[in-house]
C-alpha positions as CSV (number, residue, x, y, z in Angstrom):
1,M,-7.3,26.9,10.4
2,Y,-6.6,29.8,8.0
3,V,-4.1,29.2,5.3
4,C,-4.4,32.7,3.7
5,M,-5.1,35.5,6.1
6,C,-5.3,38.1,3.3
7,H,-8.4,36.5,1.8
8,A,-9.6,34.5,4.8
9,V,-9.1,31.1,3.1
10,T,-9.2,28.1,5.3
11,E,-7.3,24.8,5.0
12,D,-10.6,23.1,4.3
13,Q,-11.3,25.4,1.4
14,V,-7.9,24.6,-0.1
15,K,-8.4,20.9,0.4
16,R,-11.8,21.1,-1.3
17,A,-10.2,22.9,-4.3
18,I,-7.6,20.1,-4.4
19,D,-10.3,17.4,-4.3
20,G,-12.0,19.3,-7.1
21,G,-9.0,18.9,-9.3
22,A,-6.7,21.8,-8.5
23,N,-3.1,20.6,-8.6
24,T,-1.0,23.8,-8.5
25,P,-1.0,26.9,-6.3
26,R,-2.1,29.0,-9.3
27,Q,-5.2,26.8,-9.8
28,I,-6.1,27.1,-6.2
29,A,-5.6,30.9,-6.4
30,K,-8.0,31.0,-9.4
31,G,-10.8,29.6,-7.2
32,C,-10.3,31.3,-3.9
33,K,-7.5,34.0,-4.4
34,A,-5.3,32.3,-1.7
35,G,-1.7,33.2,-2.5
36,T,-2.4,36.2,-4.6
37,D,-1.7,39.0,-2.2
38,C,1.3,38.8,0.2
39,G,2.3,35.2,-0.8
40,S,3.1,34.0,2.6
41,C,0.6,31.2,2.4
42,V,2.0,29.7,-0.9
43,R,4.3,27.3,1.0
44,R,1.5,25.9,3.0
45,I,-0.6,25.5,-0.1
46,Q,2.3,23.7,-1.8
47,A,2.5,21.4,1.3
48,L,-1.2,20.7,1.1
49,L,-0.8,19.8,-2.6
50,G,2.1,17.5,-1.8
51,E,0.0,15.8,1.0
52,H,-2.6,15.1,-1.6
53,G,-0.2,13.6,-4.2
54,A,0.3,16.6,-6.4
55,R,3.7,17.2,-8.0
56,P,6.1,19.2,-6.0
57,C,6.7,22.9,-6.9
58,P,9.1,23.3,-9.8
59,T,11.1,25.7,-7.7
60,A,11.6,23.0,-5.1
61,R,12.7,20.5,-7.8
62,L,15.2,23.0,-9.2
63,A,16.6,23.7,-5.8
64,A,17.0,20.0,-5.1
65,R,18.7,19.5,-8.5
66,L,21.1,22.4,-7.8
67,G,21.9,21.1,-4.3
68,L,20.6,24.2,-2.6
69,A,19.4,24.0,1.0
70,D,15.7,23.5,1.7
71,P,14.2,26.8,3.0
72,A,12.2,24.8,5.6
73,A,15.5,23.3,6.9
74,E,17.0,26.7,7.1
75,D,14.1,27.9,9.2
76,A,14.6,25.0,11.6
77,S,18.3,25.7,11.8
78,A,17.5,29.1,13.3
79,L,16.4,27.3,16.5
80,P,18.9,27.2,19.3
81,G,21.0,24.0,19.3
82,A,20.0,23.1,15.7
83,P,22.9,22.0,13.4
84,A,23.9,24.4,10.7
85,P,22.6,23.5,7.2
86,L,25.1,22.4,4.6
87,R,25.7,24.9,1.8
88,A,26.7,24.2,-1.8
89,A,30.1,25.6,-2.7
């Protein structure tokens, strides 16, 4: 499955980069350019890094610290019948 359509980078290529020592989206981009064009694949790259034990993205940690809603949860709330996400006041 493709992770980055802009540079035709597959999930297997990203996993190999992680196995080779990459532990940030920037390090993965350095090897295969995934995430350097439109940026829509960066979330999936971060997820793959998380699945392989890498530290979560600093932006995600900051959002959690500030009590901001998870963007993935907001996407799910757009589905019919989904509960509305809680917002920080």
